C-alpha positions as CSV (number, residue, x, y, z in Angstrom):
1,M,54.4,-138.2,-217.4
2,E,57.6,-137.1,-215.8
3,C,55.8,-134.2,-214.0
4,K,53.4,-136.5,-212.5
5,L,56.0,-138.9,-211.5
6,Q,57.9,-136.1,-209.7
7,V,54.7,-135.3,-207.8
8,W,54.5,-139.0,-206.7
9,K,58.2,-139.1,-205.6
10,L,57.5,-135.8,-203.6
11,A,54.4,-137.2,-201.8
12,H,56.2,-140.5,-201.1
13,Q,59.2,-138.6,-199.7
14,L,56.6,-136.7,-197.4
15,T,55.3,-139.8,-196.3
16,L,59.1,-141.3,-195.6
17,D,59.8,-138.0,-193.8
18,V,56.7,-138.0,-191.6
19,Y,57.3,-141.6,-190.4
20,E,60.8,-140.6,-189.5
21,V,59.9,-137.5,-187.6
22,S,57.0,-139.3,-185.7
23,K,59.2,-141.9,-184.4
24,N,60.3,-139.4,-181.9
25,F,56.7,-138.5,-180.6
26,P,55.8,-139.7,-177.1
27,S,54.6,-143.2,-176.7
28,S,51.5,-141.9,-175.1
29,E,50.5,-140.5,-178.8
30,K,51.1,-143.6,-180.7
31,F,47.4,-144.1,-181.2
32,G,46.5,-140.6,-181.3
33,L,48.5,-137.9,-183.0
34,T,51.2,-140.2,-184.3
35,N,48.7,-142.5,-186.1
36,Q,46.6,-139.6,-187.5
37,V,49.8,-137.8,-189.0
38,R,51.0,-141.1,-190.5
39,R,47.6,-142.0,-192.2
40,S,47.3,-138.5,-193.7
41,S,50.7,-138.3,-195.3
42,S,50.4,-141.7,-196.8
43,K,47.0,-140.8,-198.1
44,C,48.7,-138.2,-200.4
45,S,50.8,-140.6,-202.1
46,N,48.2,-143.3,-202.3
47,K,45.5,-140.8,-203.9
48,Y,47.9,-139.7,-206.5
49,N,48.8,-143.5,-207.2
50,R,45.1,-144.4,-207.7
51,R,44.6,-141.6,-210.2
52,A,47.6,-142.3,-212.1
53,K,46.4,-146.0,-212.5
54,E,43.0,-144.7,-213.6
55,A,44.5,-142.5,-216.3
56,I,46.1,-145.6,-217.9
């Protein structure tokens, strides 16, 4: 279980990092590139979280 938890922690940290970096993107990209990058990074941790719950 620890290994799986570590994967989730890394995916979650990736999401936080992407949000931090994308704050500096131009405002013209707010609904384009910024939104797309943020959604894709959060899907990583959400997808793992769903699979972990299904295994229980």
